[in-house]
VOGU-3710 file (C-alpha; in Angstrom, 3 decimals, decimal comma):
1> mtnapfafrl> -37,370/-14,107/-26,426  -40,736/-15,481/-25,343  -41,951/-17,010/-22,090  -45,528/-16,604/-22,413  -47,142/-14,481/-21,231  -43,917/-12,726/-21,292  -41,994/-11,616/-24,335  -39,298/-9,551/-25,461  -38,571/-8,053/-29,061  -35,638/-6,000/-30,189
11> datdgparaa> -37,140/-3,355/-32,159  -33,553/-1,426/-32,990  -30,171/-1,179/-32,067  -27,559/1,558/-32,573  -24,117/0,272/-31,215  -24,745/-1,395/-27,842  -28,143/0,999/-27,156  -31,130/-0,920/-27,812  -35,030/0,022/-28,485  -37,044/-3,154/-27,507
21> tfttphgive> -40,805/-4,072/-26,454  -41,192/-6,064/-23,299  -44,515/-7,620/-22,860  -45,723/-8,720/-19,603  -49,304/-10,080/-18,101  -50,349/-6,525/-17,373  -49,238/-4,559/-20,558  -46,218/-3,676/-22,795  -43,303/-1,684/-21,636  -41,334/0,148/-24,419
31> tpafmpvgth> -37,649/0,271/-23,686  -35,489/2,104/-22,650  -37,772/2,779/-19,818  -37,942/4,394/-16,321  -39,840/2,826/-13,537  -41,235/5,312/-10,747  -40,522/3,711/-7,271  -43,712/3,256/-5,325  -41,930/1,561/-2,175  -45,038/1,134/-0,186
41> aavrgldtre> -47,260/0,644/-2,963  -47,389/4,308/-3,772  -45,337/6,827/-5,730  -45,077/9,156/-2,525  -47,259/11,955/-2,729  -48,620/11,187/-6,080  -51,925/9,426/-7,549  -51,319/6,469/-9,740  -53,383/8,131/-12,294  -50,919/10,981/-12,219
51> vaamgarmll> -48,071/8,855/-12,725  -49,619/6,989/-15,478  -50,661/10,472/-17,284  -46,928/11,639/-17,478  -46,176/8,494/-19,390  -44,985/5,776/-16,803  -45,687/2,294/-17,841  -44,237/0,083/-15,145  -43,915/0,635/-11,260  -41,686/-0,850/-8,793
61> snayhlylrp> -42,622/-1,659/-5,322  -40,495/-3,076/-2,433  -41,391/-6,697/-1,085  -39,625/-6,082/2,367  -41,613/-2,962/3,143  -44,980/-4,407/2,108  -44,125/-7,594/4,066  -43,852/-5,565/7,183  -46,582/-3,254/6,676  -49,564/-4,128/5,574
71> gdavvralgg> -48,275/-7,739/5,238  -48,026/-9,807/1,941  -50,784/-11,848/2,912  -52,991/-8,879/3,386  -52,107/-7,339/0,136  -52,976/-11,013/-1,433  -56,164/-11,161/0,431  -57,363/-7,635/-1,300  -56,545/-9,000/-4,745  -52,993/-8,466/-5,124
81> lhafarwtgp> -50,563/-5,634/-5,703  -52,136/-4,298/-8,760  -55,710/-4,147/-7,306  -54,370/-3,000/-3,962  -52,400/-0,002/-5,497  -55,066/0,544/-8,320  -52,260/0,358/-11,086  -53,245/-1,611/-14,237  -49,931/-1,698/-15,798  -46,724/-3,780/-15,233
91> mltdsggfqv> -45,081/-3,919/-11,770  -41,866/-5,208/-10,379  -41,090/-5,907/-6,797  -37,603/-5,627/-5,414  -36,827/-8,390/-2,998  -35,575/-5,827/-0,021  -31,657/-6,703/-0,658  -30,844/-2,915/-0,719  -32,827/-2,379/2,614  -30,776/-5,360/4,154
101> fslaryrdvs> -27,572/-3,294/3,231  -28,824/-0,020/4,408  -30,141/-1,113/7,681  -26,941/-2,629/8,906  -27,311/-1,917/12,654  -30,600/-4,004/12,512  -29,671/-7,056/10,856  -27,435/-10,204/10,816  -26,629/-11,842/7,525  -25,890/-15,644/7,302
111> eagvtfrski> -25,868/-18,489/4,559  -29,367/-19,127/5,954  -30,617/-15,478/4,974  -31,042/-12,378/6,958  -32,295/-11,768/10,631  -33,305/-8,243/11,251  -35,244/-6,393/13,818  -38,231/-4,338/12,362  -37,943/-0,527/12,702  -41,697/-0,285/12,971
121> dgrvheytpe> -42,298/-2,589/16,154  -39,386/-4,120/16,983  -40,052/-7,653/16,104  -37,234/-10,100/14,827  -37,819/-11,479/11,418  -36,272/-14,391/9,440  -35,759/-13,183/5,887  -34,780/-16,326/3,565  -34,628/-16,787/0,156  -37,660/-19,087/0,363
131> rvmqiernlg> -39,761/-16,540/2,634  -38,941/-13,786/-0,216  -40,203/-15,834/-2,742  -43,466/-16,694/-0,696  -43,768/-12,889/-0,161  -43,270/-11,843/-3,763  -45,598/-14,485/-4,899  -48,477/-13,415/-2,704  -47,975/-9,697/-3,666  -48,157/-10,803/-7,333
141> advimqldel> -46,182/-8,371/-9,410  -45,394/-9,275/-12,996  -41,324/-9,450/-12,454  -40,098/-10,310/-9,141  -36,246/-10,193/-7,835  -34,186/-12,750/-6,269  -32,797/-11,945/-2,677  -29,258/-10,998/-2,886  -26,375/-9,667/-0,777  -25,528/-6,403/-1,618
151> iaggseltla> -22,281/-4,701/-0,539  -20,916/-0,952/-0,521  -19,358/0,230/-3,680  -15,595/-0,285/-3,869  -15,759/-3,136/-1,421  -12,435/-5,089/-1,577  -12,163/-8,190/-3,448  -12,473/-10,911/-0,707  -15,689/-9,189/0,584  -17,279/-8,809/-2,874
161> raamerslrw> -16,372/-12,234/-3,908  -18,140/-13,586/-0,816  -21,475/-11,750/-1,461  -21,408/-12,268/-5,144  -20,918/-16,139/-4,399  -23,594/-16,046/-1,447  -26,184/-14,305/-4,003  -25,728/-17,109/-6,569  -26,409/-19,709/-3,956  -29,589/-17,754/-2,597
171> ldrcraefdr> -30,605/-17,554/-6,559  -30,617/-21,344/-6,510  -32,891/-21,363/-3,628  -35,286/-18,711/-4,890  -35,534/-20,548/-8,320  -36,248/-23,968/-6,497  -38,974/-22,164/-4,169  -40,528/-19,927/-6,999  -40,933/-23,357/-9,109  -42,375/-24,969/-6,215
181> igrdgraplp> -45,031/-22,294/-5,612  -45,846/-22,548/-9,387  -46,461/-26,239/-9,047  -48,201/-26,619/-5,489  -49,749/-23,226/-5,363  -49,504/-20,469/-2,668  -50,257/-21,468/0,986  -53,804/-21,057/2,060  -54,656/-17,462/3,456  -55,830/-17,429/6,859
191> evpsppgtpp> -59,417/-17,029/7,112  -60,420/-13,629/8,201  -63,803/-12,570/7,825  -64,553/-9,220/6,257  -66,132/-6,271/8,240  -69,924/-6,081/7,865  -71,129/-4,374/4,887  -67,702/-4,429/3,138  -67,060/-5,962/-0,361  -66,253/-9,734/-0,134
201> lpgtgdderr> -62,489/-10,588/-0,315  -61,542/-12,903/-3,165  -62,050/-16,674/-2,436  -59,992/-18,922/-0,806  -60,239/-21,979/-3,339  -57,623/-23,579/-5,628  -58,091/-20,550/-8,180  -56,831/-17,957/-5,276  -54,044/-20,258/-4,416  -52,826/-20,697/-7,859
211> appqalfpiv> -49,750/-18,284/-8,237  -50,269/-15,554/-11,030  -47,700/-15,385/-13,972  -44,676/-14,065/-12,743  -40,930/-13,803/-13,953  -38,184/-14,136/-11,492  -34,924/-12,100/-12,448  -31,642/-12,907/-11,182  -28,994/-10,371/-10,088  -25,499/-9,984/-11,097
221> qggvhaelrr> -23,488/-8,912/-8,659  -19,574/-8,477/-7,874  -18,833/-4,839/-7,036  -16,512/-3,005/-9,075  -14,278/-6,116/-9,764  -14,428/-7,022/-13,493  -13,540/-10,799/-12,778  -16,301/-11,117/-10,154  -18,858/-9,470/-12,535  -18,020/-11,940/-15,112
231> aslrgvlgag> -18,012/-14,976/-12,738  -21,510/-13,637/-11,507  -22,827/-13,538/-15,081  -21,623/-17,030/-15,690  -22,990/-18,492/-12,567  -26,690/-16,594/-13,455  -26,712/-17,954/-17,003  -25,834/-21,435/-15,691  -28,647/-21,316/-13,129  -31,466/-21,235/-15,366
241> dwtgiavggv> -32,997/-19,661/-18,645  -34,220/-16,394/-17,383  -36,980/-14,298/-18,727  -34,831/-11,297/-17,886  -31,542/-10,364/-15,928  -30,751/-7,470/-13,532  -27,495/-5,559/-12,784  -27,312/-4,621/-9,192  -24,658/-3,377/-6,747  -24,156/-0,179/-8,664
251> svgepkpamy> -24,821/3,375/-7,460  -23,747/2,531/-3,852  -20,869/4,655/-3,653  -18,579/3,731/-6,293  -17,284/6,541/-8,630  -19,229/6,922/-11,746  -16,467/5,795/-13,930  -16,186/2,257/-11,930  -20,222/2,082/-12,502  -19,713/2,806/-16,181
261> avldicgdel> -16,850/0,202/-16,401  -19,224/-2,548/-14,700  -22,000/-1,725/-17,265  -19,546/-1,984/-20,230  -18,583/-5,586/-19,079  -22,321/-6,480/-18,518  -23,561/-4,942/-21,740  -21,022/-6,951/-23,707  -21,709/-10,107/-21,878  -25,694/-10,387/-21,041
271> padrprylmg> -27,844/-12,176/-23,735  -29,155/-9,721/-26,205  -32,706/-11,324/-26,430  -34,043/-10,405/-23,201  -34,515/-7,472/-20,955  -31,683/-6,044/-19,002  -32,561/-4,361/-15,630  -30,226/-1,614/-13,974  -31,301/-1,347/-10,504  -31,109/1,780/-8,314
281> vgfpddllea> -29,867/4,402/-11,303  -31,917/7,466/-12,029  -29,979/10,605/-12,831  -30,284/11,774/-16,200  -27,025/11,605/-17,206  -26,352/8,053/-15,583  -29,559/6,904/-17,502  -28,113/7,847/-20,932  -24,690/6,624/-20,055  -26,306/3,244/-19,260
291> vgrgmdifdc> -28,585/3,121/-22,253  -25,591/3,492/-24,232  -24,140/0,598/-22,640  -26,906/-1,817/-23,459  -29,326/-1,365/-20,415  -33,160/-1,208/-20,768  -34,994/-0,787/-17,699  -34,067/1,616/-14,610  -35,387/2,665/-11,369  -34,354/5,124/-8,596
301> vaptrmgrhg> -36,004/6,798/-5,667  -33,786/10,062/-6,618  -36,229/11,836/-8,902  -39,193/11,776/-6,134  -36,867/12,071/-3,193  -34,933/15,116/-4,698  -38,082/16,762/-5,812  -39,483/16,511/-2,269  -36,613/18,684/-1,319  -36,991/21,201/-4,196
311> taftprgtvq> -34,446/20,016/-6,751  -35,366/19,836/-9,927  -34,172/18,079/-13,122  -33,438/20,476/-16,052  -31,685/19,967/-19,376  -29,057/22,117/-17,914  -28,415/20,249/-14,853  -30,359/20,385/-11,406  -32,056/23,265/-10,094  -32,872/24,171/-6,523
321> vlkgtsrldr> -36,215/26,180/-6,362  -35,977/27,696/-3,105  -32,887/29,744/-4,488  -33,419/33,382/-3,997  -32,947/34,195/-7,896  -36,439/32,414/-8,247  -38,219/35,027/-5,930  -39,418/37,159/-8,963  -38,749/34,619/-11,853  -41,902/34,237/-14,031
331> aplvegcdcp> -40,720/31,702/-16,220  -41,492/27,883/-16,300  -39,055/25,637/-14,678  -38,369/23,988/-17,900  -39,531/25,555/-21,243  -41,557/23,201/-23,051  -41,953/20,228/-20,274  -45,500/19,206/-20,459  -45,824/18,389/-16,729  -48,186/20,481/-14,295
341> acthydrayl> -45,331/22,259/-12,835  -44,141/23,613/-15,957  -47,501/24,274/-17,870  -49,315/25,724/-15,229  -46,828/27,486/-12,705  -43,858/29,712/-12,863  -40,513/29,477/-10,766  -41,561/32,323/-8,344  -44,763/30,368/-7,331  -42,723/27,039/-6,889
351> rhlfaaeepl> -40,172/28,687/-4,781  -43,052/30,230/-2,588  -44,755/26,806/-2,063  -41,491/25,391/-0,615  -40,864/28,626/1,328  -44,414/28,238/2,994  -44,030/24,515/3,299  -47,064/23,900/1,136  -47,229/20,073/0,194  -48,059/21,155/-3,304
361> gprlialhnl> -44,521/22,125/-3,928  -42,791/18,793/-3,222  -45,488/17,130/-5,255  -45,094/19,256/-8,270  -41,392/19,077/-8,246  -41,385/15,144/-7,721  -43,974/15,017/-10,777  -41,673/17,150/-12,894  -38,813/14,799/-12,183  -40,618/11,926/-13,228
371> tmltalmrea> -42,134/13,526/-16,367  -38,477/14,520/-17,387  -37,025/11,055/-16,987  -39,902/9,419/-18,643  -39,712/11,803/-21,742  -35,836/11,478/-21,603  -36,488/7,744/-22,186  -38,715/8,295/-25,049  -36,386/10,491/-26,965  -33,641/8,074/-26,116
381> raairagdya> -35,798/5,184/-28,124  -36,387/7,752/-30,941  -32,649/8,332/-31,263  -31,672/4,606/-31,302  -34,477/3,911/-33,917  -33,188/6,700/-36,117  -29,669/5,423/-35,471  -28,619/8,595/-34,342  -28,089/7,778/-30,308  -24,355/8,442/-30,026
391> rwsgewlrey> -24,695/12,079/-31,406  -27,868/12,825/-29,623  -26,840/11,553/-26,249  -23,495/13,208/-26,604  -24,940/16,519/-27,163  -27,768/16,149/-24,497  -25,013/15,074/-21,827  -22,955/18,044/-22,667  -25,568/20,465/-22,115  -26,853/18,666/-18,837
401> rsgapperve> -23,250/18,708/-17,373  -22,527/22,273/-18,457  -24,621/23,437/-15,406  -25,724/26,615/-17,178  -29,116/28,132/-16,396  -32,075/26,777/-18,907  -32,619/28,983/-21,697  -35,353/31,297/-21,608  -37,857/31,967/-24,332  -38,829/35,718/-24,442
//
């Protein structure tokens, strides 16, 4: 599938599992791939150079949060999201549907869009499909997401249907505004003089107003209901020829078997010639289950959030480094892992950092978790290309779910 400057090429398949290459204006992403989450244009506590060094090729930021602070016009005035965050690779912005869902006390959802009160300063904001497209066009990420209505996992059929159908109507409005900005250009930036002695801001002429090349991804919704997922897919595919398609509304409280059943449906019916982005999924076992069902790109805050609280991913499940058993343990967190936490420090020292509330501890474990997921996706790609994904992933999942301590190398 090509839509210059975007392209998608299937390199190998093994059953539903796919190894592919997704080309964007800022580089190539080999899939399966995990995107670290940099909500505020930063992966919390980590330098973008560290994130790149551990193998990440694509980052996610959140349009809702960047709209509130520092403001999408500010990011655009400073050269766009890539220049602002000092990240040269591909980027994706989520529209903020999850934030709307999670901040229920502060918002009201209607057909027009979302009205919400900012937790930062209490101001009331109107967040419509059109405004979201203007925000994401200002930010300038390679891939941008529609505004959708997200509901809790396991929601009953009537509620799930209403949210799914509204998301499709919002998709039509997102597409219309996305295309309009592509034709007419972005709104002029307000003239704000640069402080004396600082580098000049980008120009304000036609070139600056021209929207950068971007791909709008729709989101398949429908909760845990098979008939709604299929109806959402039909609606999405009937609404346009998309560069890629996302599956949303999973990992929001539904049981894991229900999530996997949704992926079975979507994997069977999504077009094979474009990338499939599964939103908000990032535990190792869920990633492998999703790859085995035909998903390509993933994101989740769990690796960094859990890392900041001292929980590390290992091939034998999760480990809490503050456990007393680590007090005198001179072994690395995971033998063979090439992250700084494992190559330079031992479990005893990592435990000490958390006990002493040293900021280095959360940074190291967050970086370890991201390194492990990135390496896991590389291994999955290699297994697919070798035609061995089912066997390899089955063995990996059995070991991970065993909960046994990682093996020690004497």
